[in-house]
C-alpha positions in Angstrom: 0.0 0.0 0.0 1.4 3.4 -1.0 0.2 7.0 -1.2 3.0 7.8 -3.7 0.7 8.2 -6.7 -1.4 11.0 -5.3 1.6 12.6 -3.6 3.5 12.6 -6.9 0.6 14.3 -8.6 0.6 17.0 -5.9 4.3 17.6 -6.4 3.9 17.8 -10.1 1.2 20.3 -9.7 3.2 22.3 -7.1 6.2 22.4 -9.4 4.0 23.4 -12.3 5.0 20.4 -14.3 1.5 19.1 -14.8 -1.6 21.0 -13.8 -3.5 18.2 -12.1 -5.8 20.7 -10.4 -7.0 22.4 -13.6 -10.3 20.5 -13.3 -12.2 19.9 -10.0 -15.5 20.2 -8.2 -15.3 24.0 -8.6 -18.9 24.3 -9.8 -21.1 26.1 -7.2 -24.1 24.3 -5.7 -26.0 27.6 -5.9 -25.4 30.7 -8.0 -28.9 32.1 -7.9 -29.8 34.3 -4.9 -26.2 35.5 -4.5 -25.0 39.1 -4.1 -22.9 38.9 -7.3 -26.0 38.0 -9.4 -28.1 40.7 -7.7 -28.7 43.8 -9.9 -31.7 45.0 -8.0 -32.4 48.5 -6.7 -32.8 47.4 -3.1 -30.1 44.7 -2.6 -32.6 41.9 -2.1 -30.5 39.2 -3.7 -32.9 36.3 -2.9 -35.9 37.9 -4.6 -33.9 39.5 -7.5 -32.7 36.1 -8.8 -34.9 33.4 -7.3 -34.7 29.6 -7.8 -37.6 29.8 -10.2 -35.3 31.9 -12.6 -32.3 29.7 -12.3 -33.3 27.2 -15.1 -34.0 29.9 -17.6 -31.7 32.9 -16.8 -28.0 33.0 -17.7 -25.7 33.8 -14.8 -23.3 36.7 -14.9 -20.6 35.6 -12.6 -20.6 31.8 -12.3 -22.5 28.6 -12.8 -24.2 26.0 -10.7 -25.1 22.3 -11.2 -25.8 19.0 -9.5 -22.5 17.6 -8.1 -20.6 18.9 -11.1 -17.1 20.0 -12.1 -15.5 22.7 -14.2 -12.1 24.1 -15.0 -10.3 26.4 -12.7 -11.8 29.5 -14.3 -15.3 28.1 -14.6 -15.4 28.2 -18.4 -16.4 24.7 -19.4 -18.7 22.9 -17.0 -20.2 19.5 -16.5 -23.1 18.4 -14.3 -25.9 15.9 -14.2 -29.6 16.6 -14.8 -32.4 14.2 -13.7 -36.1 13.7 -14.1 -38.2 11.0 -12.4 -41.2 11.3 -14.7 -43.1 13.2 -12.0 -41.4 16.5 -11.2 -42.6 19.8 -12.6 -39.0 20.8 -13.3 -35.9 19.2 -14.6 -33.6 18.6 -11.6 -30.5 20.5 -12.7 -29.5 22.0 -9.3 -30.2 21.6 -5.6 -33.3 23.2 -4.2 -33.5 25.2 -1.0 -35.2 28.0 0.8 -34.2 31.7 0.7 -33.6 33.6 3.9 -37.2 35.0 4.0 -38.7 31.6 3.2 -37.0 29.6 5.9 -38.1 29.8 9.5 -34.3 29.9 10.4 -33.0 31.5 7.3 -31.8 30.0 4.0 -31.6 26.3 3.9 -30.9 23.6 1.3 -33.7 21.0 1.2 -32.0 18.1 -0.6 -30.1 15.0 0.5 -26.6 14.7 -1.0 -23.3 13.4 0.5 -19.7 13.9 -0.3 -18.1 10.4 -0.1 -14.6 10.6 -1.5 -12.2 13.1 -3.0 -8.4 13.5 -3.4 -6.4 16.8 -3.3 -5.8 16.7 -7.1 -9.4 15.5 -7.7 -8.0 12.5 -9.5 -10.8 10.6 -7.8 -14.2 11.9 -6.6 -17.4 10.3 -5.6 -20.7 11.8 -4.3 -24.2 10.6 -3.7 -27.6 12.2 -4.4 -30.8 10.7 -3.1 -33.6 11.5 -5.6 -37.2 10.8 -4.7 -39.4 8.9 -7.2 -42.5 10.8 -6.4 -43.1 14.5 -7.1 -40.5 16.5 -5.4 -42.3 18.5 -2.6 -41.2 22.0 -3.5 -44.4 23.7 -2.5 -44.8 21.7 0.7 -41.3 22.6 1.8 -41.8 26.3 1.2 -45.3 26.5 2.6 -44.6 24.5 5.8 -41.4 26.3 6.6 -43.1 29.7 6.1 -45.9 28.6 8.5 -43.5 27.6 11.2 -42.1 30.2 13.6 -38.6 30.6 15.0 -39.3 28.3 18.0 -40.2 25.4 15.8 -37.8 23.0 14.1 -37.2 23.3 10.4 -39.3 21.2 8.1 -36.9 19.0 6.1 -37.2 16.8 3.1 -37.0 13.7 5.3 -40.1 15.0 7.1 -42.2 14.7 3.9 -43.2 11.4 2.3 -40.5 11.8 -0.4 -38.7 8.7 0.8 -41.7 6.6 1.9 -41.3 2.9 1.3 -37.8 3.6 0.0 -39.2 5.0 -3.2 -36.1 6.8 -4.3 -33.0 6.5 -6.4 -29.5 6.5 -5.2 -27.5 8.5 -7.8 -23.8 8.0 -7.4 -21.5 10.2 -9.5 -17.9 9.4 -9.8 -15.0 11.1 -11.5 -11.5 9.8 -12.3 -8.7 11.5 -14.2 -6.8 9.4 -16.8 -4.4 12.4 -16.9 -4.7 16.0 -15.9 -7.1 16.9 -18.8 -8.8 13.5 -19.4 -12.0 13.3 -17.3 -13.8 10.0 -16.9 -17.3 10.1 -15.5 -19.5 7.3 -14.2 -23.1 7.8 -13.1 -24.8 4.9 -11.4 -28.5 5.0 -10.6 -30.0 2.4 -8.2 -33.7 1.9 -7.6 -34.2 1.5 -3.8 -37.9 1.2 -4.1 -40.3 -1.8 -4.3 -41.6 -1.2 -7.8 -40.2 -0.4 -11.2 -39.5 3.3 -11.7 -38.6 5.5 -14.7 -35.6 7.7 -14.7 -34.1 10.2 -17.2 -30.4 11.0 -16.9 -28.9 13.9 -18.8 -25.1 14.3 -18.5 -24.8 18.0 -19.4 -21.8 19.9 -20.8 -21.8 23.7 -21.3 -19.9 26.9 -21.4 -20.4 29.6 -18.8 -21.8 32.7 -20.5 -18.9 35.2 -20.8 -20.0 36.7 -24.1 -23.4 38.4 -23.4 -22.0 41.2 -21.2 -19.4 43.0 -23.4 -16.8 42.8 -20.6 -13.4 42.6 -22.1 -11.7 41.1 -19.0 -13.7 37.9 -19.5 -11.5 37.2 -22.6 -14.3 35.7 -24.6 -16.5 38.2 -26.3 -17.5 35.9 -29.1 -19.8 33.0 -28.1 -17.9 29.6 -28.1 -19.3 26.6 -29.8 -20.5 23.1 -28.9 -21.6 20.9 -31.8 -22.2 17.4 -32.9 -19.5 15.8 -35.0 -19.6 13.4 -37.9 -18.4 10.7 -35.6 -21.5 9.3 -33.7 -21.4 9.9 -30.0 -18.8 12.7 -30.1 -19.5 16.3 -29.4 -16.8 19.0 -30.0 -16.3 22.3 -28.2 -14.3 25.4 -29.2 -13.5 28.4 -27.0 -11.2 31.3 -27.5 -9.3 30.6 -24.3 -9.3 26.8 -24.4 -8.0 24.2 -26.7 -10.6 22.2 -28.7 -12.3 19.5 -26.6 -14.3 16.3 -27.3 -17.1 14.9 -25.2 -18.7 11.4 -25.5 -21.0 9.0 -23.8 -20.5 5.3 -23.9 -23.9 4.6 -25.5 -23.6 6.2 -29.0 -27.3 5.5 -29.7 -28.4 8.1 -27.1 -30.0 11.3 -28.5 -28.2 14.6 -28.0 -29.8 17.9 -27.4 -28.3 21.3 -28.1 -29.2 24.8 -27.0 -27.6 28.1 -25.9 -26.7 29.2 -22.4 -28.8 32.3 -22.9 -31.7 33.8 -20.9 -35.3 33.0 -21.9 -36.3 36.6 -21.8 -39.8 35.8 -23.2 -40.6 33.5 -20.4 -39.2 35.6 -17.5 -39.5 39.2 -18.6 -41.9 39.1 -21.6 -39.3 40.6 -23.9 -37.8 39.2 -27.1 -35.2 36.4 -27.0 -31.8 36.8 -28.6 -32.0 33.1 -29.7 -34.8 30.6 -30.1 -32.7 28.1 -28.1 -32.4 29.2 -24.5 -31.0 27.9 -21.2 -34.2 26.1 -20.2 -34.5 24.1 -23.4 -33.8 20.7 -21.9 -36.4 21.2 -19.3 -38.9 22.0 -22.0 -37.8 19.2 -24.3 -37.8 16.4 -21.7 -40.7 17.3 -19.5 -43.1 19.1 -21.9 -42.0 17.3 -25.1 -41.2 20.6 -27.0 -39.1 19.2 -29.8 -38.5 22.7 -31.2 -36.9 23.9 -27.9 -33.6 22.3 -28.9 -31.6 23.2 -31.9 -32.1 20.7 -34.8 -28.8 21.7 -36.3 -27.2 20.3 -33.2 -25.0 23.1 -32.1 -25.0 25.8 -29.4 -23.2 26.5 -26.1 -24.9 23.8 -24.0 -25.5 20.1 -24.8 -26.7 16.9 -23.1 -27.2 13.3 -23.9 -30.6 11.8 -22.9 -30.8 8.4 -21.3 -34.3 7.2 -20.4 -34.6 3.9 -18.5 -37.0 2.1 -16.2 -35.3 0.4 -13.3 -36.6 -2.7 -11.6 -36.5 -2.8 -7.8 -32.9 -3.0 -6.7 -31.6 -2.7 -10.2 -29.0 -0.3 -11.3 -28.1 1.6 -14.5 -24.6 2.8 -15.3 -24.0 5.7 -17.7 -20.4 6.5 -18.6 -19.1 9.7 -20.2 -15.7 11.2 -20.9 -14.2 14.5 -22.1 -10.6 15.5 -23.0 -8.7 17.7 -25.5 -9.3 16.8 -29.1 -5.6 16.9 -29.9 -4.1 13.4 -29.6 -7.5 11.9 -28.7 -7.5 8.1 -29.2 -10.1 6.3 -31.4 -13.6 6.0 -29.8 -13.1 2.3 -29.3 -10.4 3.2 -26.7 -12.5 5.7 -24.7 -14.6 3.2 -22.7 -14.5 -0.5 -22.0 -11.5 -2.1 -20.3 -9.4 1.0 -20.5 -12.0 3.1 -18.8 -12.5 0.5 -16.1 -8.8 0.1 -15.4 -8.3 3.9 -14.9 -11.3 4.0 -12.5 -10.1 1.1 -10.4 -6.6 2.4 -10.3 -7.6 5.9 -9.1 -10.1 4.5 -6.6 -7.3 2.4 -5.1 -4.8 5.3 -5.1 -7.3 7.4 -3.2 -7.7 4.7 -0.6 -4.0 4.3 -0.3 -3.5 8.1 0.1 -5.9 8.3 3.1 -4.7 5.0 4.6 -1.1 6.4 4.7 -2.0 9.7 6.4 0.0 10.2 9.7 -2.1 9.6 12.8 -5.0 8.0 10.8 -7.5 6.7 13.3 -7.2 2.9 13.9 -11.0 2.6 14.6 -12.7 2.0 11.2 -15.7 4.1 12.1 -13.5 7.1 13.0 -11.4 6.6 9.9 -14.6 6.7 7.8 -15.6 10.0 9.4 -12.2 11.5 8.7 -12.3 10.5 5.1 -15.8 11.8 4.7 -14.8 15.1 6.3 -11.8 15.5 3.9 -14.1 14.7 1.0 -16.5 17.4 2.0 -13.6 19.8 2.5 -12.4 19.1 -1.1 -15.8 19.0 -2.7 -16.4 22.5 -1.3 -13.7 24.2 -3.4 -15.4 26.6 -5.8 -14.4 28.9 -8.7 -15.4 32.3 -7.2 -15.8 35.2 -9.6 -16.8 38.6 -8.5 -15.1 41.8 -9.7 -16.7 44.5 -7.5 -15.9 47.5 -9.7 -17.6 45.9 -12.8 -20.5 44.8 -10.6 -21.0 48.3 -9.4 -20.9 50.0 -12.8 -22.6 47.4 -14.8 -21.7 45.8 -18.1 -21.5 47.5 -21.6 -24.1 45.2 -23.2 -26.6 45.4 -20.3 -28.8 48.1 -18.8 -27.0 50.2 -16.3 -27.5 49.4 -12.6 -30.3 51.3 -10.8 -29.5 54.6 -9.2 -28.2 54.3 -5.7 -26.6 51.0 -6.3 -23.4 52.2 -4.7 -25.2 52.8 -1.4 -26.4 49.2 -1.1 -23.2 47.3 -0.3 -19.5 46.8 -1.0 -18.9 50.1 -2.8 -15.7 50.7 -0.8 -14.2 47.5 -2.1 -13.7 48.5 -5.8 -10.2 47.0 -5.7 -11.6 43.5 -4.9 -10.9 41.2 -7.9 -12.1 37.7 -7.1 -11.3 35.2 -9.8 -9.9 32.1 -8.1 -10.7 28.6 -6.9 -11.4 29.2 -3.1 -12.4 27.0 -0.2 -16.0 27.7 0.6 -17.8 27.1 3.9 -20.7 25.4 2.0 -21.3 25.6 -1.7 -25.1 25.9 -1.3 -25.8 27.9 1.8 -22.6 29.9 1.7 -21.4 29.7 -1.9 -19.1 32.6 -1.1 -16.0 32.7 1.1 -15.9 33.9 4.6 -12.4 35.0 5.7 -12.4 33.6 9.2 -14.1 30.4 8.1 -11.3 29.9 5.5 -8.6 30.3 8.1 -10.0 27.2 10.0 -10.4 25.3 6.7 -6.7 25.5 6.2 -5.8 23.5 9.3 -7.2 20.2 8.0 -6.1 21.2 4.5 -2.5 21.4 5.8 -2.5 17.6 6.3 -3.6 16.6 2.9 -2.6 19.5 0.6 -0.1 21.9 2.4 0.6 23.9 -0.7 -3.1 24.7 -1.3 -3.4 25.8 2.4 -0.5 28.2 2.1 -1.7 29.6 -1.2 -5.2 30.2 0.1 -4.0 32.0 3.3 -1.6 34.2 1.3 -4.4 35.0 -1.3 -6.4 37.0 1.2 -3.4 39.1 2.0 -2.7 40.0 -1.6 -3.4 43.5 -2.9 -6.5 42.5 -4.9 -8.2 41.1 -1.8 -6.9 43.0 1.3 -8.3 46.5 1.4 -5.7 49.3 1.0 -6.4 50.2 4.6 -5.4 46.7 5.8 -8.9 45.2 6.3 -9.5 41.6 5.1 -12.8 41.1 3.1 -15.3 39.4 5.4 -17.9 37.8 3.1 -20.0 38.6 0.1 -23.0 40.0 1.8 -20.9 42.8 3.3 -17.1 42.7 2.8 -16.8 45.5 5.4 -18.1 43.4 8.3 -15.5 42.3 10.8 -14.6 38.7 11.5 -12.3 37.6 14.4 -8.6 38.1 13.5 -7.6 34.5 13.2 -5.7 34.7 10.0 -2.3 35.0 11.6 -3.0 32.0 13.8 -3.9 30.0 10.8 -0.7 31.0 8.9 1.4 30.1 12.0 -0.3 26.8 12.5 -0.1 25.8 8.8 3.6 26.8 8.8 4.2 24.4 11.7 2.0 21.6 10.4 3.7 21.5 7.0 7.2 20.4 7.9 9.5 19.5 10.8 11.5 22.2 12.5 14.4 23.3 10.3 12.6 22.3 7.1 9.6 24.6 7.2 8.6 27.2 4.6 10.1 30.4 6.2 9.4 32.3 2.9 5.7 31.6 3.3 5.9 32.8 7.0 7.8 36.0 6.1 5.4 36.9 3.3 2.3 36.4 5.3 3.8 38.1 8.4 4.7 41.3 6.4 1.1 41.7 5.2 -0.5 40.7 8.5 1.3 43.8 9.9 -1.0 45.9 7.8 -4.1 44.1 9.0 -3.0 44.3 12.6 -2.5 48.1 12.2 -6.0 48.4 10.8 -7.4 46.6 13.9 -5.5 48.9 16.2 -6.5 52.1 14.4 -10.2 51.2 13.8 -11.2 49.0 16.7 -9.7 50.6 19.8 -11.8 53.8 19.8 -10.5 55.2 23.1 -6.9 54.2 22.7 -6.9 52.2 25.9 -6.2 48.7 24.5 -9.8 47.6 25.0 -11.2 46.6 21.6 -14.5 46.4 19.8 -15.0 44.4 16.7 -18.6 44.6 15.6 -19.8 41.4 14.0 -16.9 39.2 15.1 -18.7 36.1 13.8 -20.4 35.7 17.2 -23.5 37.2 15.7 -26.0 37.1 18.5 -24.1 36.0 21.6 -24.3 39.4 23.2 -26.9 41.9 24.5 -26.7 44.2 21.4 -26.1 43.8 17.7 -22.5 44.7 17.7 -22.4 45.5 14.0 -24.5 48.6 14.6 -24.3 51.7 16.9 -25.8 50.8 20.3 -29.5 51.8 20.5 -28.8 53.4 23.9 -25.7 55.3 22.9 -22.2 54.8 24.3 -20.0 51.9 23.2 -18.8 48.5 24.2 -15.4 47.3 25.4 -15.5 43.7 24.3 -13.9 40.9 26.1 -13.8 38.8 23.0 -12.7 41.6 20.7 -9.9 42.5 23.1 -8.9 38.9 23.7 -8.8 38.3 19.9 -6.3 41.1 19.7 -4.2 39.7 22.5 -4.4 36.4 20.6 -3.3 38.2 17.4 -0.4 39.8 19.3 0.9 36.6 20.8 0.7 34.8 17.4 2.6 37.6 15.7 5.2 37.5 18.5 5.7 33.8 17.9 6.1 34.3 14.2 8.5 37.2 14.6 10.7 35.2 17.0 10.8 32.3 14.5 11.8 34.6 11.7 14.4 36.4 13.9 16.4 33.2 14.3 17.7 33.7 10.8 16.8 37.4 10.2 17.7 39.6 13.1 15.7 42.5 11.8 12.6 40.8 13.1 13.7 41.1 16.7 12.5 44.8 16.8 9.0 43.9 15.7 8.9 41.0 18.1 9.6 43.4 20.9 6.7 45.6 19.7 4.3 42.6 19.9 5.5 41.6 23.3 4.9 45.0 24.7 1.5 45.3 23.0 0.4 42.0 24.4 1.4 43.0 27.9 -0.6 46.3 27.5 -3.7 44.5 26.3 -3.5 41.9 29.1 -3.1 44.6 31.7 -6.1 46.5 30.3 -8.3 43.4 30.4 -7.2 42.4 34.0 -7.4 45.8 35.6 -9.5 45.6 38.7 -12.5 48.0 38.7 -12.5 50.9 36.3 -12.7 49.7 32.7 -11.1 46.3 33.2 -13.0 43.3 31.8 -12.3 41.0 34.7 -15.1 40.6 37.2 -13.6 39.7 40.6 -16.8 38.7 42.3 -17.9 36.3 39.5 -14.5 35.2 38.4 -15.2 35.7 34.7 -14.5 38.1 31.9 -17.4 40.2 30.6 -18.0 42.9 28.0 -18.2 46.4 29.5 -20.9 48.9 28.5 -19.3 52.4 28.3 -22.2 54.9 28.6 -21.9 58.4 27.2 -21.5 59.6 30.8 -21.3 57.6 34.0 -19.2 54.6 35.1 -18.7 51.4 33.0 -21.2 48.6 33.5 -20.3 44.9 33.2 -22.7 42.9 31.0 -22.7 39.8 33.1 -23.5 37.3 30.4 -21.5 34.1 30.8 -20.7 33.2 27.2 -17.9 32.2 25.0 -17.0 35.9 25.1 -15.5 35.3 28.5 -13.7 32.2 27.5 -11.9 33.6 24.5 -9.4 35.5 26.8 -8.0 32.0 27.5 -7.0 31.5 23.9 -4.1 34.0 23.9 -1.3 31.8 25.3 2.2 31.7 24.1 5.7 30.8 25.3 9.1 32.4 25.2 11.9 29.9 25.6 14.6 31.2 27.9 17.2 29.7 25.5 15.7 31.7 22.6 16.4 34.9 24.6 20.1 34.0 24.6 20.0 33.5 20.8 18.2 36.8 20.2 20.2 39.4 22.2 18.3 42.4 20.8 14.9 41.1 21.7 16.2 39.9 25.1 17.7 43.3 26.0 14.5 45.2 25.1 12.3 42.7 26.9 14.4 42.9 30.1 14.3 46.7 29.9 10.6 46.6 29.6 10.1 44.2 32.5 12.3 46.4 34.7 10.9 49.7 33.8 7.2 49.0 33.2 6.3 46.9 36.2 3.0 48.8 36.3 1.9 46.7 33.3 3.1 43.4 34.7 0.9 42.8 37.7 -1.7 40.6 36.2 -0.1 38.5 33.5 1.2 35.0 33.9 4.7 35.8 32.6 5.6 37.1 36.0 4.0 34.4 38.2 6.6 32.3 39.9 4.3 29.4 40.7 4.7 26.2 39.0 5.8 27.0 35.4 8.0 24.8 33.3 11.6 25.6 33.8 13.2 27.5 31.0 9.8 28.8 29.7 8.1 32.1 30.1 4.3 32.0 29.7 2.4 34.8 28.1 -1.3 34.6 28.9 -4.1 36.9 29.9 -5.3 35.1 33.1 -3.1 34.4 36.0 -3.1 30.8 37.3 -5.7 31.7 39.9 -8.0 33.4 37.3 -7.5 30.6 34.8 -8.8 28.2 37.5 -11.8 30.3 38.3 -12.9 30.6 34.6 -12.3 26.9 34.0 -14.7 26.0 36.8 -17.5 27.6 34.8 -16.3 26.0 31.6 -16.2 22.5 32.9 -19.6 22.7 34.7 -22.2 20.6 32.9 -24.8 23.0 34.1 -23.0 25.8 32.4 -20.7 25.3 29.3 -19.8 21.6 29.3 -22.1 19.5 27.1 -21.8 15.8 26.1 -20.5 17.1 22.8 -18.1 19.9 23.5 -18.5 23.4 24.9 -21.7 25.4 24.5 -21.3 29.0 23.3 -23.5 30.3 26.1 -23.9 29.0 29.6 -26.9 26.8 30.2 -27.4 28.6 33.4 -29.0 31.4 31.4 -31.9 29.1 30.5 -33.5 29.5 33.9 -31.7 32.7 34.7 -31.5 34.8 31.5 -29.5 38.1 31.5 -31.9 41.0 31.4 -30.9 44.7 30.9 -33.4 47.5 31.1 -32.6 50.7 29.2 -35.3 53.3 29.2 -38.3 51.8 27.5 -36.3 48.8 26.1 -35.6 45.5 27.6 -32.7 43.4 26.3 -32.5 39.7 27.1 -30.0 37.0 26.6 -31.1 33.4 27.3 -29.7 30.0 26.5 -31.0 28.5 23.3 -29.5 25.1 22.7 -30.8 24.9 19.1 -31.8 27.4 16.4 -32.0 31.0 17.2 -35.5 32.4 18.1 -34.6 35.9 16.8 -34.0 37.3 13.3 -32.3 40.3 14.9 -28.8 39.1 14.4 -29.1 37.4 11.1 -30.2 34.2 9.3 -30.0 30.8 10.9 -26.8 31.6 12.8 -27.0 31.1 16.5 -24.3 31.5 19.1 -26.7 31.5 22.1 -26.1 27.9 23.2 -25.0 25.5 20.4 -21.6 23.8 20.1 -19.4 25.4 17.5 -16.3 23.6 16.2 -13.9 26.5 15.6 -13.8 28.0 19.1 -13.9 24.5 20.7 -10.8 23.6 18.6 -8.8 26.7 19.7 -9.8 26.2 23.3 -8.5 22.6 23.2 -5.3 23.8 21.7 -5.0 26.4 24.4 -5.5 23.8 27.2 -2.7 21.8 25.7 -0.4 24.8 25.7 -1.3 25.6 29.3 -0.5 22.0 30.2 2.8 22.3 28.4 3.7 25.1 30.8 2.1 24.1 34.1 2.5 20.3 33.6 0.9 17.5 35.6 0.9 19.5 38.8 -2.0 21.6 37.6 -5.1 19.6 38.0 -8.7 20.7 38.1 -12.1 19.1 38.9 -13.6 17.8 35.7 -16.5 17.9 35.3 -17.0 20.6 38.0 -18.5 19.0 41.1 -17.6 15.4 40.1 -14.6 15.1 42.5 -12.4 13.9 39.6 -9.2 15.8 39.2 -7.6 15.8 35.8 -4.7 17.5 34.1 -5.4 20.0 31.4 -4.0 17.6 28.8 -6.4 14.9 29.9 -9.3 17.4 29.8 -8.3 18.5 26.3 -8.3 14.9 25.1 -11.8 14.3 26.7 -13.1 17.4 24.9 -11.7 16.2 21.6 -13.5 12.9 22.2 -16.8 14.6 23.0 -16.6 16.6 19.7 -15.7 13.5 17.7 -18.6 11.6 19.3 -20.9 13.9 17.3 -20.2 11.9 14.2 -19.5 8.4 15.5 -22.2 5.7 15.6 -23.3 4.8 19.1 -22.2 1.2 19.9 -25.7 0.2 21.0 -28.1 2.2 18.8 -25.9 2.9 15.8 -27.1 6.5 15.8 -24.8 9.4 15.2 -25.8 12.3 17.5 -25.3 14.9 14.7 -27.9 13.1 12.5 -30.6 13.1 15.1 -33.2 10.4 15.6 -33.8 9.3 12.0 -33.5 5.5 12.2 -32.5 5.2 8.6 -29.0 6.6 9.4 -28.6 3.9 12.1 -30.2 0.8 10.5 -30.6 1.2 6.8 -27.5 -0.2 4.9 -28.0 2.5 2.3 -27.9 5.3 4.9 -25.9 4.3 7.9 -22.4 5.1 6.5 -23.4 8.6 5.5 -22.2 11.5 7.5 -23.0 15.3 7.4 -20.9 18.0 8.9 -23.1 20.8 10.0 -22.4 24.4 10.8 -23.0 23.9 14.5 -24.7 21.5 16.9 -27.5 21.4 19.5 -26.0 22.2 22.9 -27.8 19.3 24.6 -28.4 16.6 22.0 -25.6 17.2 19.6 -28.0 17.3 16.6 -26.5 19.1 13.6 -27.9 22.5 12.8 -27.4 25.4 10.4 -25.8 24.7 7.1 -25.7 20.9 6.6 -22.6 20.8 4.5 -20.4 23.3 6.2 -17.5 20.9 6.1 -15.0 23.7 6.1 -14.5 24.4 9.8 -16.3 21.3 11.0 -13.6 19.3 9.1 -11.4 20.2 12.1 -12.8 16.9 13.5 -10.1 15.3 11.3 -7.5 16.7 13.7 -9.4 15.7 16.8 -10.0 12.0 15.7 -6.3 11.4 14.9 -4.7 8.6 16.8 
């Protein structure tokens, strides 16, 4: 067994010898309803381009499809279309609810699973479960609209769509014979008790780059897809691509051709530019409109049409392939034994690659979870195209955007030029990047594709992404929103994860460090309004964990000094200090900046720990809180026990005494600071003489005594500790909610273990109780670092009140197991907590090995909530399940 084949492909790609990553699962799951397709006057992206338009309206900035793939610039695309003989529409893309339709925000309403994928996408497999009855579009919309925020979401599995197992399992598999030779296998299996009809349309098309008159697209003339004289072959030509051939194994199948152009007549009651429009295959297959497709068999979109009836338990396999026309072998060599041999070889190489990963779990169930998580991570890569300046001004061949468009969103990001394959949180619910999500994605990516991890992190620091003022773009809905500053942490961790000491990529570290300095300066200048080292941060990703919406001015005036915003900046400082010290070992000029970050960390820690006044430590409670700073009058602590008060524990770093001897400039300045600024040293652990590891100096916000006091809350099962990790809000606030009266208004924060009951803070995101992976992961990492310093002599009761004293390392391991348990089948019932109480996932052989990686998890039961395929940061489970 060897992983050399896939590793060799990665090295060839990295050295730019063979571009193995040119093709991949870069097709979005949802392009409709996105900001970049929104040309409305009011910025209502969901209503401006609804799902109902998607089949008939050409996209401006991308494409979507059902478990498809495309090239790295989204020009030539492939996906599968389906019809069960019952549905009112051809199934060309995943269906879901918009934000206003869902009782907890936008939400995909389909069942699909990412099963396998390799870093070069040499082998990929996914599964789509397609009902045989009429897909319940109306029922899903109507029932979810009827439900309120306190009720659960109405899911596809709550309907009769899968009654009596009347559904098809549709497996789609891809294998690369070489970097540009794509082999496709579609297998449909009837799981129901009766014969059932099924139509399969493997579809090949060009993204529309020609209708807009925009020169940067590089393709102003429409490309061409046409039938050839050789039966079963279709040829494609494009200004930016070599000529391509596409074929299906069964050369007797009929082919349909149309253009990827909007059906203006249908949608807007205006003339069409072509009689053959984007929705032609829907009209041809479902309504029998033979004149919907081009009889001359050419256009910019084509599909073969296979119509079968499957007996119970029977399967049908459809094979297709596309590759450059130059050097293409005869058709007789496209399929048959040659095809099968490539498929089996790539499948085995993928298995070997994952079997050879360091620290792969020995437990088969855990190993399956890890491989599914990596598959989801890799399937969630997407070609993301959004050039803000062009979006704001409109295209030459289209009507100008409405007046006032610049006031809607993102007008201050004119420099932002997105045209890359990027790791997405979830290609349906979040088919756009989020900067802090991506930072967490790169931790598991560092294990399987370190070069991709480094390139992605560096990308967001480049001049066409980072704002000239140093801010990183947050996410498409509002690039100016603020996410926690975790980018430096991700760069530092990826640096350390991608090589042994002495063999690491210091060039990557130096490049990212230099640009992170700009971002750090932006934070200092913009988010410390009073210049006292107590920071705000607005959105911070923790949307609704606090008393107020922190993205907006406070409704009662004044401002907030945020325990999490301030702690994130201390975390930023300590990480930048560690990076600078690493670089200073070979480049002494970094010693100066290391001193700056050391001093800044001490100042922030002191500001947080100040007793009374504006400090964020509450001595009576033994916890860190936000402070409300009124326009006049004394500060007021907002005594909400939430993750806000735990984040101050994240900022923990070491300075090795031996390193001080190797860096005399830094050592001299540090010792001067310690001697001359003792007023700033009283509350940080660097100066505590009790029980630290010899030769190490600890930089942390809480002293040992304060660390212990906070941890007693954290490890209390009636507060933060759940069976599946740490809740984001103390469960104590269920019976004792925090209430603040301000004039005529009452503000309340109560524990909500599941979905949010309020629309106030946005969508389906809820930090008022559920378990979130990213902060749990950093907390576990922090515990391990505290243990490295304090050692086995530091024990604490775990769980609080149990009488069991454990070391911090033992507790970190237990928390990792609790989080991993979300996805593992219970030994007795077979149920995975994250998948809830649906017996099919426990007992049905066609469901029980399937895993979903949700956005967050119910604080009491562990059931998955939010986006169902947010494998990005939830793929951190791969690190926690390692042996």
